[in-house]
N, C-alpha and C positions, 0 to 999 in steps of 0.2 A: 707748665707741661712742655714736653718736647715730643717729637715724633720721629720715628725711624721709617724711612721710605726705602724698601727693598725692591729692586728690579731684578726679576728672576727669569732666566731663559730655561724652558722645560723641554725635554725630549718629547716631541709632539704626541706620540702614541701613549705616553705614560702620564699625561696631564691629570686626568681624573684620579688615577691611582696616587699620584703625588699629593693631590688635595687630601685624599683620605689618610694617607700615612702622616702627612704633616699635622692633620687634625687630631690624630691619636697619639703620635709619638713625639711631637715637639710642642704644639700650642699649650697643652696643660702644664708642662714643665716650665715653659717660658713665662707663662702668666704667674706662676708661683714666684718667679724672680722679679716680677713687676713689669714685664714686657707684655702689654695687653693688645690683642689684635683688634684693630678698628675695621679693616677691610682686606679681603683677599679677592683679587680681580683677575679676569682674563682681559688682556689688552687687545682691542681691535686696531688694526687689521692683522697685526702680528700675533697669531693665535698661539704660538709657543712662548710668547712673552707674558709673564704674570707680574702683578704688582701687589706687594704686601705692605700695608700701612699699620704701624704699631704706635701705641702711646706709652710714654714713660713719665715718671713724676718730675725728674730733674737730671742734671749731669751726674750727680752721685749715683743715681739709679743706673745710668749708663755704665758707670764703672763696675757696679755689681754684676750687671748683665754680661759685660766683657769678661769678668772673672769666671762667671758661670760657663761661658763658651770655652774659655781657656783651660779650665780645670775639672769641671764636673763630668763624671763618667757618662751620665745620661746625654749631655750635650755632645760628647764625642761619639756616642752611638748614633745619634741623629746625623751628625756630619758624615759618618760612613754610609748611612742609609741614603742621604740626600744625593750623594755622588751618582747613584744609579738613575736619578731623575732629572737633575738640573745640570746644565752645561756652563752656566755663568750666573753670577750673583754679585750685584754691586749695590751700595747703599748711600743714602744721604741722611743727614740729620736736619730736621726742620723745626723752626720756631713758629708757633701759631700766632695769627693776628688776634687782638683782644676779642673780636667778635666771632672767632672761629669756634664752632661747637666742640665741646669735649666728648669723649666716649660716653660718659654718663648721660649727657644731654642727647646724644645720638640714640642711645638705647631707650630713653624716655620719650623721644619724639618720633615723628613720622618721616624717616629718612630712607625707607626701603625703596629700592628702584631696581629694575632689571638693567637699565642703561644709566651710566653715569658719564658726565662730560668732564674730562681732565684737560686743564689748560696749563701750559708752561710758558711764562712770559720772561723774556730777557729784558730787565729794567736797567735804564741808564744809571751810571754811578751817581750816588747821592740822591736818587729819586725814589728809592724803595719805600720809605715811610710814607711819602706823599701819595704814591700809587696805591699802597695797601689801604691807607685811610680812605681814599676815594672809592675803592671797592666796597668798603663797609657802608659808606654813607650814600653812594650813588648807585653802584651796580647791583648790590644785594636786593634792595627794594624793587629795582627795575626788573630784575630776573624773576622775582616772585610773581610779578604781574604776568610774566610769560608762562609761568607754571614750573619754575625751577626753584630748588632750595639749595643753599650753600651747605655743603658737607664739611668743607675745610678750606682755609686760606692760610698758606704757609710760606715762609721765607727760608730758603736753603742756607744753612750756616756752616756745614761741615760735610766731609765725605766727598764723593765723586760729583761735585756740583760746581758750576761756574758762578762767578760773582753776579749778584743781582737777579738770581732765579726766584721767581714767585710762582707758586703752584696753587691752583684752585681746583676743587672737585665739587661738582654740582649733580643733583638728581636730574635725570633727563628723560623720564618716562619708562614705560614697560614694554612698548612695542615701537617700531620705528615710525609708525604714523604719529605717535605721541611727539617724537622728536621733530617731525616735519611741522607740526602745529606750533611747537615752541620756537623753532627757527623762523617760521613765517611771522609770528608775533614780534620777534626781535627785529626782523628786517623792516617791518612796517611801523616800528615805534620811533617817532622823531627823537625821543630822548636817547635812544641807543645810537642813533646817527651822531648826536652831539657827543656822546660818551666816546665813540670810536675816534673822533677828532681829538678830543682832550687826552684820552689814554695813549694815543699814538705819540704824544710828546714825551711820555714816560717810558713806554716800552715799544721800541721799533719792531720787535719780533715776538710773535706769540704762536704757539703750536697747539692745535686741538686734537684730542683723541677720545675715542669711546673706551670706557671700561665696562665690563659686564660682570654683574654681581650674581654669580652662579654657584658659589660655594656655601653649602648649607650651614656651616658653623660660623660664617662671617657675620658680624653685626650689621655691616652694610651688604645687603643682598636683595635679590628679587623678593617681592612679597608673596610669590607663589611657593616659596620655601618657608613656611611659617615656623616649623619646628627646627630649632638649631641642631637637634639630634637626628634629623631626618636621615633615613638610610637609602632613600631612593636614588637612582642614578641621575646625575645631572648631565644632560646631553648638550654638548657644545655644537653650535651651528655656525656656519660661515655667515658673517654679517658685514655689511658695507661700512667703509670708513666714514667718519663724521665729515659733514660739510658745513661750513659756517662762513658767511660773508655775503658780499653782494653778488647777485646773479648777473 
């Protein structure tokens, strides 16, 4: 499997409309070509920034999807529509870690969350495999004890990505008090203190952000939107940025 990671800048007042139009005019056609939506998120605290995560089978599937975008009339119609809603759009191609859940596993499992934690680590040259393996063996079981589940662990391999980028996405609760409990559990866990010392040898820099799962047709979304075909309005609210680390 491979994953396409799209960072999309939306005209703020058109965000919910963009979600709806994307869900009706692009997602069904894209999925027919093998581009399967994993998650569509609003990024905190930059609320006009969205993140779309897609799954594809392999590089040959990417070639077919590129041909679809280049030649198919439906894709051209979508591109003209999208100009009214988005001001920028950049992508990365990601390879998953062996323990990273697939879309099928996500759909069969309990991965719904209103808040997701997104981490972007800049890993030192030659250390990516070692770091990713340690995430699977050490950090994943540790985070489960705090109340988090790994949604995905990926290495950036192409697109607008720097060398050594490793991206993790985790469930992080449905209200911010859930996140407070998770964070307190992590800060009080001696194993996490040891992890931070060890991980710091692999990745000198890591950035944490919240993602909000508020799009009804997104497989990764709040559990309060049970029906993927839900027609109710999704209200976006100003939410504080993530805080993680020593107090």
